[in-house]
C-alpha positions, -999 to +999 in steps of 0.1 A: -796+538-226-769+560-223-748+528-204-757+506-231-745+531-255-713+535-239-706+502-235-709+494-272-685+523-279-659+507-258-664+472-274-662+488-303-629+505-297-619+471-283-622+454-314-605+484-333-577+478-312-577+441-312-579+440-354-548+469-354-528+448-330-538+418-359-531+437-384-495+444-369-486+416-363-495+402-393-478+426-410-444+417-391-447+383-394-449+389-434-418+412-432-400+386-414-405+359-438-397+381-466-365+388-446-359+350-445-366+346-480-346+374-487-314+357-468-321+323-490-355+308-480-349+309-445-317+291-445-288+301-425-263+319-438-232+306-455-196+316-440-173+334-461-150+295-463-185+281-471-194+303-498-154+295-510-158+264-512-190+265-526-175+286-552-147+259-560-169+230-565-188+249-589-179+231-626-204+228-648-201+214-681-234+225-702-215+253-720-214+236-756-254+232-749-255+270-751-229+282-772-213+266-805-181+261-794-163+253-826-178+285-844-163+308-821-129+327-834-095+309-815-114+275-819-093+259-848-060+269-828-068+246-799-062+215-822-023+222-827-010+228-789+009+205-777-001+204-736-009+168-724-039+185-703-057+215-697-087+229-682-103+265-687-134+279-668-151+305-657-152+318-627-181+331-617-204+304-637-182+274-628-187+268-671-157+245-686-150+263-716-122+240-727-103+209-716-083+179-725-072+150-704-084+176-676-087+142-645-056+127-658-031+123-636+003+145-642+033+156-627+029+195-617+064+203-611+065+236-592+031+241-596+032+225-562+044+254-548+007+271-548+000+245-518+030+249-501+025+288-501-015+283-490-008+258-465+019+284-453+000+313-456-027+294-434-004+283-407+025+308-402+034+338-388+050+360-418+070+377-390+088+347-383+124+345-390+141+318-409+172+306-413+181+286-441+200+258-433+221+231-454+189+210-446+174+231-470+196+238-496+189+207-513+188+217-555+210+241-549+192+260-580+180+295-571+189+322-545+189+314-514+218+299-494+225+287-461+231+313-434+207+335-453+177+349-430+144+359-439+110+367-421+086+339-440+062+366-459+092+375-478+106+339-483+070+327-493+076+357-519+108+351-534+098+312-533+067+322-557+082+346-578+114+331-581+104+294-580+129+288-556+130+249-546+152+253-514+130+280-502+103+253-504+120+233-482+131+261-454+092+270-452+081+232-453+108+229-425+095+259-408+057+254-408+055+219-403+086+215-382+093+182-403+092+181-441+073+154-439+043+166-412+040+192-437+035+167-468+007+158-445-005+192-440-007+195-480-024+165-486-052+172-460-055+201-473-063+185-506-084+165-497-101+188-476-105+209-511-119+176-525-090+175-549-096+137-555-064+134-582-039+146-562-010+136-539+016+155-525+053+143-516+075+172-515+071+208-513+086+221-550+073+194-574+107+184-578+103+153-597+088+126-576+064+097-586+042+103-557+042+138-568+012+144-590-026+162-595-047+167-626-055+202-643-091+198-631-079+197-598-054+227-604-082+244-613-099+243-579-068+250-562-061+279-580-097+297-579-098+286-538-064+303-533-070+332-557-098+345-532-072+349-503-061+383-510-028+381-495-016+347-527-036+369-551-009+402-542+017+376-541+015+358-573+003+387-598+032+406-585+058+410-615+090+417-598+097+429-563+129+440-537+124+416-509+151+425-477+169+397-458+168+400-422+206+416-421+198+444-445+208+431-475+181+434-502+171+406-531+157+416-562+133+389-575+113+385-609+082+363-615+089+336-639+057+340-654+057+360-684+022+363-690+020+389-664+037+411-686+022+404-716-008+392-715-039+420-710-056+416-676-033+388-666-033+381-627-015+349-619-008+326-608+028+298-612+047+284-631+064+247-632+087+231-657+108+193-652+117+168-674+095+145-661+062+171-658+068+191-691+062+230-691+035+236-671+016+273-661-012+278-642-031+311-652-058+336-642-066+367-664-096+392-660-112+413-685-145+431-685-153+421-650-150+387-658-118+360-649-109+327-663-089+305-648-065+278-667-043+253-659-022+237-689+004+212-680+032+193-698+038+215-732+063+212-754+087+243-747+094+269-725+077+291-742+051+271-759+031+271-723+031+308-724+017+310-760-004+280-758-017+298-723-026+331-743-046+308-773-067+291-746-079+327-727-083+347-759-105+316-768-123+318-735-131+354-738-144+350-772-165+323-761-182+340-729-185+372-751-207+356-778-225+338-746-233+373-736-243+386-769-263+354-773-283+363-739-287+399-749-310+389-776 
């Protein structure tokens, strides 16, 4: 009798321990599944580069279904803009706030240097020394001179702030070993980014029928470039005192007037040729929200800044209206 009772107790204890083990395993499996769902339904985590590409590809044209765009303050000013094309996008949502001929292939002048800068940052050693040669001294319209020498990082800054066309040639020659190879690198990067209406034929945007892009493609490029903290720091610098290798210093002043005249402006790049007109790629942040705008073919030097400010103001008004509506 005692033996039977003992056996029953042992059996009961064994069953209890098994229940605890099953319960433990079940709980563990549940936690594992919850962790997978938290990480994206069990899918692998995206790499930083994949996140970057995913973000720039996010373009949403449904904003007009959420906000009556023509009733927002500043809308009436858009009809008077002289620019041939533009696209204005909210970075966090990808909402297209305003656009005109956004997919049209246009000449883009020195906005080309955004891609030159990006390719150089990704493929160059910023401590390398570059000598400006007679072959680089093509347009002779900026600051660098044959015989001058710079560290690559400083020459990139000089190119972007001063929009130096000859510096762009020197950078292209140094990174590619040959300028034609560098143009191939630019076009390969454009293809990688999905810039289907873009082709580069030089590093600086000087008149060339084979050097063109669209406002939509350049918004994509702008958002990709500004993910790079070094690129963002360069284009957000209003002025700098850059050293040459021989100890001289060169004062540089950014050609983008919005950096000093528009609240929240963080970049990006000006452009002008008679072929392209007056162009501006810009970005501005207010109250944690960033807008990207590319404006091409504006009438005058000053109108590209004025018209960009009008569009950015309108964009922030639209997004504020959306926020207020969403809170109701």
